[in-house]
DRENDO-56206 format. One line per 8 residues: for each residue x, y, z of N, C-alpha, C, CB. Coordinates in nm, 3 decimals, decimal comma, m for minus. Glycine has a CB too. Layout:
REM residues N
X:Y:Z:X:Y:Z:X:Y:Z:X:Y:Z | ...
This chain:
REM residues 107
0,084:m0,118:0,000:0,000:0,000:0,000:0,089:0,124:0,000:m0,096:0,000:0,122 | 0,066:0,216:m0,092:0,144:0,338:m0,101:0,088:0,448:m0,012:0,149:0,385:m0,244 | 0,160:0,557:m0,008:0,115:0,673:0,069:0,009:0,748:m0,011:0,234:0,766:0,104 | m0,076:0,826:0,056:m0,177:0,903:m0,016:m0,113:1,008:m0,108:m0,273:0,972:0,083 | m0,190:1,058:m0,203:m0,146:1,161:m0,296:m0,117:1,291:m0,220:m0,252:1,184:m0,406 | 0,003:1,346:m0,240:0,047:1,471:m0,176:0,019:1,472:m0,025:m0,023:1,590:m0,242 | 0,083:1,384:0,049:0,057:1,370:0,193:0,128:1,478:0,277:0,100:1,232:0,240 | 0,079:1,600:0,269:0,144:1,712:0,337:0,153:1,691:0,488:0,068:1,842:0,308
0,049:1,640:0,549:0,051:1,615:0,693:0,162:1,519:0,733:m0,082:1,561:0,740 | 0,181:1,413:0,654:0,287:1,317:0,682:0,425:1,379:0,667:0,274:1,197:0,591 | 0,441:1,466:0,568:0,571:1,534:0,549:0,600:1,626:0,667:0,571:1,615:0,416 | 0,499:1,700:0,711:0,518:1,787:0,828:0,558:1,705:0,951:0,388:1,867:0,857 | 0,488:1,595:0,974:0,519:1,508:1,088:0,659:1,448:1,078:0,416:1,397:1,099 | 0,703:1,420:0,957:0,836:1,363:0,934:0,946:1,465:0,964:0,848:1,313:0,789 | 0,923:1,591:0,927:1,026:1,695:0,941:1,033:1,755:1,081:1,001:1,804:0,841 | 0,922:1,758:1,150:0,916:1,822:1,282:1,020:1,770:1,381:0,778:1,803:1,340
1,039:1,638:1,395:1,137:1,589:1,494:1,282:1,628:1,464:1,127:1,440:1,502 | 1,311:1,662:1,339:1,449:1,703:1,306:1,462:1,855:1,301:1,493:1,642:1,171 | 1,359:1,925:1,349:1,366:2,070:1,363:1,344:2,151:1,237:1,496:2,105:1,418 | 1,278:2,092:1,137:1,249:2,163:1,013:1,100:2,189:1,006:1,298:2,082:0,888 | 1,064:2,315:0,980:0,924:2,353:0,976:0,881:2,390:0,835:0,897:2,470:1,071 | 0,764:2,344:0,798:0,704:2,382:0,671:0,645:2,521:0,687:0,595:2,278:0,626 | 0,679:2,610:0,594:0,628:2,746:0,599:0,502:2,762:0,515:0,735:2,844:0,552 | 0,499:2,693:0,400:0,392:2,717:0,305:0,388:2,602:0,206:0,410:2,852:0,232
0,272:2,565:0,162:0,258:2,464:0,057:0,170:2,523:m0,053:0,197:2,331:0,113 | 0,210:2,500:m0,176:0,134:2,547:m0,292:0,139:2,439:m0,399:0,190:2,683:m0,347 | 0,023:2,388:m0,435:0,012:2,279:m0,533:0,102:2,163:m0,489:0,052:2,329:m0,675 | 0,207:2,132:m0,568:0,295:2,019:m0,534:0,423:2,062:m0,464:0,330:1,943:m0,659 | 0,436:2,192:m0,432:0,559:2,244:m0,370:0,541:2,266:m0,221:0,600:2,375:m0,438 | 0,647:2,236:m0,145:0,647:2,254:0,000:0,766:2,343:0,034:0,655:2,116:0,077 | 0,738:2,464:0,080:0,842:2,561:0,114:0,872:2,553:0,263:0,800:2,705:0,075 | 1,000:2,561:0,298:1,043:2,549:0,437:1,072:2,686:0,497:1,165:2,460:0,447
1,068:2,693:0,630:1,116:2,812:0,700:1,261:2,833:0,660:1,101:2,797:0,856 | 1,304:2,954:0,649:1,440:2,994:0,614:1,475:2,970:0,467:1,538:2,921:0,701 | 1,387:2,902:0,391:1,401:2,889:0,247:1,534:2,828:0,201:1,385:3,022:0,184 | 1,593:2,738:0,279:1,718:2,673:0,238:1,695:2,570:0,128:1,784:2,606:0,358 | 1,577:2,512:0,127:1,542:2,410:0,027:1,390:2,402:0,019:1,604:2,271:0,063 | 1,343:2,332:m0,082:1,202:2,301:m0,091:1,187:2,155:m0,131:1,131:2,393:m0,192 | 1,070:2,103:m0,106:1,036:1,967:m0,146:0,922:1,975:m0,246:0,996:1,879:m0,022 | 0,921:1,879:m0,337:0,815:1,873:m0,437:0,759:1,731:m0,439:0,867:1,916:m0,577
0,626:1,721:m0,436:0,563:1,591:m0,445:0,576:1,535:m0,586:0,416:1,600:m0,404 | 0,593:1,404:m0,593:0,591:1,335:m0,721:0,450:1,293:m0,756:0,684:1,213:m0,718 | 0,436:1,214:m0,860:0,304:1,168:m0,904:0,245:1,066:m0,808:0,313:1,109:m1,043 | 0,330:0,993:m0,735:0,285:0,901:m0,631:0,317:0,963:m0,495:0,351:0,759:m0,646 | 0,237:0,930:m0,395:0,252:0,989:m0,263:0,387:0,968:m0,198:0,148:0,936:m0,175 | 0,452:0,856:m0,229:0,580:0,827:m0,164:0,699:0,897:m0,230:0,604:0,678:m0,164 | 0,679:0,963:m0,343:0,789:1,031:m0,414:0,801:1,175:m0,369:0,767:1,024:m0,567 | 0,923:1,215:m0,327:0,953:1,353:m0,293:1,082:1,393:m0,364:0,966:1,372:m0,138
1,086:1,517:m0,408:1,206:1,570:m0,473:1,260:1,686:m0,390:1,175:1,615:m0,619 | 1,391:1,691:m0,375:1,461:1,791:m0,294:1,533:1,886:m0,388:1,562:1,724:m0,194 | 1,511:2,016:m0,372:1,585:2,118:m0,447:1,638:2,220:m0,347:1,494:2,187:m0,555 | 1,766:2,254:m0,360:1,829:2,351:m0,270:1,818:2,491:m0,329:1,977:2,315:m0,245 | 1,804:2,588:m0,244:1,807:2,728:m0,285:1,948:2,760:m0,334:1,764:2,823:m0,167 | 1,961:2,845:m0,436:2,093:2,881:m0,487:2,177:2,953:m0,381:2,079:2,970:m0,612 | 2,113:3,008:m0,281:2,184:3,077:m0,173:2,229:2,982:m0,063:2,097:3,185:m0,115 | 2,190:2,857:m0,069:2,233:2,756:0,027:2,367:2,699:m0,020:2,126:2,642:0,042
2,464:2,691:0,069:2,594:2,637:0,029:2,579:2,490:m0,010:2,698:2,652:0,143 | 2,670:2,442:m0,093:2,666:2,301:m0,134:2,674:2,209:m0,013:2,781:2,270:m0,232 | 2,761:2,244:0,082:2,777:2,160:0,202:2,647:2,155:0,282:2,891:2,214:0,290 | 2,582:2,269:0,300:2,456:2,271:0,374:2,346:2,197:0,298:2,412:2,416:0,401 | 2,343:2,212:0,167:2,245:2,141:0,086:2,262:1,991:0,097:2,256:2,184:m0,059 | 2,386:1,944:0,091:2,413:1,800:0,103:2,377:1,749:0,243:2,562:1,771:0,073 | 2,409:1,829:0,345:2,377:1,791:0,483:2,226:1,780:0,503:2,437:1,893:0,583 | 2,152:1,880:0,453:2,007:1,878:0,466:1,945:1,761:0,390:1,947:2,011:0,417
1,996:1,736:0,269:1,944:1,624:0,190:1,965:1,492:0,264:2,012:1,619:0,052 | 2,085:1,471:0,316:2,116:1,346:0,387:2,029:1,332:0,512:2,265:1,341:0,426 | 2,009:1,441:0,585:1,926:1,439:0,706:1,782:1,402:0,673:1,930:1,575:0,777 | 1,727:1,466:0,571:1,589:1,440:0,534:1,574:1,300:0,474:1,539:1,546:0,433 | 1,671:1,259:0,395:1,666:1,126:0,335:1,663:1,018:0,443:1,784:1,105:0,241 | 1,738:1,039:0,550:1,742:0,939:0,656:1,607:0,922:0,724:1,848:0,976:0,759 | 1,533:1,030:0,745:1,402:1,017:0,808:1,294:0,981:0,705:1,364:1,146:0,880 | 1,310:1,027:0,582:1,210:1,001:0,478:1,200:0,852:0,448:1,244:1,078:0,351
1,314:0,786:0,437:1,310:0,644:0,403:1,241:0,563:0,512:1,453:0,590:0,379 | 1,257:0,605:0,637:1,191:0,537:0,748:1,041:0,557:0,751:1,249:0,583:0,877 | 0,993:0,659:0,679:0,849:0,688:0,674:0,784:0,641:0,544:0,826:0,837:0,691 | 0,863:0,573:0,459:0,807:0,520:0,335:0,821:0,611:0,215:0,666:0,490:0,355 | 0,893:0,722:0,230:0,914:0,814:0,119:1,042:0,779:0,044:0,920:0,959:0,170 | 1,046:0,810:m0,084:1,167:0,802:m0,165:1,204:0,945:m0,200:1,146:0,713:m0,294 | 1,319:0,992:m0,148:1,364:1,129:m0,170:1,470:1,130:m0,279:1,418:1,191:m0,039 | 1,452:1,217:m0,377:1,546:1,229:m0,488:1,597:1,373:m0,494:1,478:1,188:m0,622
1,727:1,387:m0,510:1,786:1,520:m0,521:1,772:1,569:m0,664:1,936:1,519:m0,478 | 1,721:1,689:m0,681:1,695:1,742:m0,815:1,798:1,845:m0,858:1,557:1,803:m0,820 | 1,824:1,945:m0,785:1,911:2,054:m0,829:1,887:2,175:m0,742:1,888:2,088:m0,978 | 1,885:2,291:m0,805:1,868:2,415:m0,730:1,752:2,496:m0,787:1,997:2,498:m0,733 | 1,713:2,596:m0,709:1,609:2,689:m0,754:1,646:2,829:m0,707:1,468:2,647:m0,700 | 1,584:2,926:m0,770:1,605:3,067:m0,734:1,468:3,131:m0,716:1,690:3,144:m0,845 | 1,455:3,210:m0,612:1,332:3,285:m0,587:1,366:3,432:m0,598:1,270:3,250:m0,447 | 1,284:3,507:m0,670:1,304:3,651:m0,681:1,169:3,720:m0,676:1,381:3,688:m0,811
1,172:3,849:m0,650:1,048:3,927:m0,647:1,029:3,985:m0,786:1,053:4,040:m0,537 | 0,915:3,954:m0,845:0,885:4,001:m0,980:0,795:4,122:m0,977:0,821:3,891:m1,060 | 0,727:4,142:m1,088:0,636:4,255:m1,102:0,526:4,248:m0,996:0,574:4,257:m1,244 | 0,487:4,364:m0,948:0,382:4,376:m0,847:0,408:4,292:m0,724:0,249:4,338:m0,907 | 0,536:4,275:m0,692:0,582:4,203:m0,574:0,538:4,057:m0,571:0,533:4,271:m0,451 | 0,516:3,998:m0,687:0,489:3,856:m0,698:0,622:3,781:m0,693:0,412:3,822:m0,829 | 0,622:3,666:m0,629:0,744:3,585:m0,624:0,756:3,504:m0,752:0,743:3,492:m0,501 | 0,878:3,495:m0,801:0,908:3,414:m0,919:1,000:3,302:m0,875:0,972:3,500:m1,033
0,963:3,179:m0,908:1,040:3,061:m0,873:1,092:3,000:m1,002:0,955:2,959:m0,791 | 1,224:2,980:m1,009:1,285:2,922:m1,128:1,371:2,805:m1,084:1,370:3,027:m1,206 | 1,344:2,687:m1,143:1,428:2,571:m1,118:1,542:2,573:m1,217:1,346:2,438:m1,130 | 1,663:2,548:m1,167:1,783:2,552:m1,249:1,838:2,413:m1,269:1,889:2,642:m1,186 | 1,889:2,385:m1,387:1,959:2,257:m1,403:2,099:2,275:m1,347:1,963:2,211:m1,555 | 2,174:2,169:m1,335:2,306:2,174:m1,271:2,402:2,269:m1,341:2,367:2,036:m1,267 | 2,397:2,277:m1,474:2,486:2,367:m1,547:2,453:2,512:m1,521:2,480:2,339:m1,695 | 2,324:2,546:m1,521:2,283:2,684:m1,499:2,306:2,726:m1,355:2,138:2,702:m1,535
2,297:2,636:m1,261:2,314:2,667:m1,120:2,456:2,710:m1,090:2,278:2,546:m1,035 | 2,554:2,656:m1,161:2,691:2,692:m1,132:2,735:2,817:m1,206:2,782:2,578:m1,167 | 2,654:2,867:m1,297:2,689:2,987:m1,375:2,668:3,113:m1,295:2,609:2,993:m1,503
Protein backbone atom coordinates (compact mmCIF):
# COMPACT_ATOMS: atom_id res chain seq x y z
CA UNK A 1 0.00 0.00 0.00
CA UNK A 2 1.44 3.38 -1.01
CA UNK A 3 1.15 6.73 0.69
CA UNK A 4 -1.77 9.03 -0.16
CA UNK A 5 -1.46 11.61 -2.96
CA UNK A 6 0.47 14.71 -1.76
CA UNK A 7 0.57 13.70 1.93
CA UNK A 8 1.44 17.12 3.37
CA UNK A 9 0.51 16.15 6.93
CA UNK A 10 2.87 13.17 6.82
CA UNK A 11 5.71 15.34 5.49
CA UNK A 12 5.18 17.87 8.28
CA UNK A 13 5.19 15.08 10.88
CA UNK A 14 8.36 13.63 9.34
CA UNK A 15 10.26 16.95 9.41
CA UNK A 16 9.16 18.22 12.82
CA UNK A 17 11.37 15.89 14.94
CA UNK A 18 14.49 17.03 13.06
CA UNK A 19 13.66 20.70 13.63
CA UNK A 20 12.49 21.63 10.13
CA UNK A 21 9.24 23.53 9.76
CA UNK A 22 7.04 23.82 6.71
CA UNK A 23 6.28 27.46 5.99
CA UNK A 24 3.92 27.17 3.05
CA UNK A 25 2.58 24.64 0.57
CA UNK A 26 1.34 25.47 -2.92
CA UNK A 27 0.12 22.79 -5.33
CA UNK A 28 2.95 20.19 -5.34
CA UNK A 29 5.59 22.44 -3.70
CA UNK A 30 6.47 22.54 0.00
CA UNK A 31 8.42 25.61 1.14
CA UNK A 32 10.43 25.49 4.37
CA UNK A 33 11.16 28.12 7.00
CA UNK A 34 14.40 29.94 6.14
CA UNK A 35 14.01 28.89 2.47
CA UNK A 36 17.18 26.73 2.38
CA UNK A 37 15.42 24.10 0.27
CA UNK A 38 12.02 23.01 -0.91
CA UNK A 39 10.36 19.67 -1.46
CA UNK A 40 8.15 18.73 -4.37
CA UNK A 41 5.63 15.91 -4.45
CA UNK A 42 5.91 13.35 -7.21
CA UNK A 43 3.04 11.68 -9.04
CA UNK A 44 2.85 9.01 -6.31
CA UNK A 45 2.52 9.89 -2.63
CA UNK A 46 5.80 8.27 -1.64
CA UNK A 47 7.89 10.31 -4.14
CA UNK A 48 9.53 13.53 -2.93
CA UNK A 49 12.06 15.70 -4.73
CA UNK A 50 14.61 17.91 -2.94
CA UNK A 51 15.85 21.18 -4.47
CA UNK A 52 18.29 23.51 -2.70
CA UNK A 53 18.07 27.28 -2.85
CA UNK A 54 20.93 28.81 -4.87
CA UNK A 55 21.84 30.77 -1.73
CA UNK A 56 22.33 27.56 0.27
CA UNK A 57 25.94 26.37 0.29
CA UNK A 58 26.66 23.01 -1.34
CA UNK A 59 27.77 21.60 2.02
CA UNK A 60 24.56 22.71 3.74
CA UNK A 61 22.45 21.41 0.86
CA UNK A 62 24.13 18.00 1.03
CA UNK A 63 23.77 17.91 4.83
CA UNK A 64 20.07 18.78 4.66
CA UNK A 65 19.44 16.24 1.90
CA UNK A 66 21.16 13.46 3.87
CA UNK A 67 19.26 14.39 7.06
CA UNK A 68 15.89 14.40 5.34
CA UNK A 69 16.66 11.26 3.35
CA UNK A 70 17.42 9.39 6.56
CA UNK A 71 14.02 10.17 8.08
CA UNK A 72 12.10 10.01 4.78
CA UNK A 73 13.10 6.44 4.03
CA UNK A 74 11.91 5.37 7.48
CA UNK A 75 8.49 6.88 6.74
CA UNK A 76 8.07 5.20 3.35
CA UNK A 77 9.14 8.14 1.19
CA UNK A 78 11.67 8.02 -1.65
CA UNK A 79 13.64 11.29 -1.70
CA UNK A 80 15.46 12.29 -4.88
CA UNK A 81 17.86 15.20 -5.21
CA UNK A 82 16.95 17.42 -8.15
CA UNK A 83 19.11 20.54 -8.29
CA UNK A 84 18.68 24.15 -7.30
CA UNK A 85 16.09 26.89 -7.54
CA UNK A 86 16.05 30.67 -7.34
CA UNK A 87 13.32 32.85 -5.87
CA UNK A 88 13.04 36.51 -6.81
CA UNK A 89 10.48 39.27 -6.47
CA UNK A 90 8.85 40.01 -9.80
CA UNK A 91 6.36 42.55 -11.02
CA UNK A 92 3.82 43.76 -8.47
CA UNK A 93 5.82 42.03 -5.74
CA UNK A 94 4.89 38.56 -6.98
CA UNK A 95 7.44 35.85 -6.24
CA UNK A 96 9.08 34.14 -9.19
CA UNK A 97 10.40 30.61 -8.73
CA UNK A 98 12.85 29.22 -11.28
CA UNK A 99 14.28 25.71 -11.18
CA UNK A 100 17.83 25.52 -12.49
CA UNK A 101 19.59 22.57 -14.03
CA UNK A 102 23.06 21.74 -12.71
CA UNK A 103 24.86 23.67 -15.47
CA UNK A 104 22.83 26.84 -14.99
CA UNK A 105 23.14 26.67 -11.20
CA UNK A 106 26.91 26.92 -11.32
CA UNK A 107 26.89 29.87 -13.75
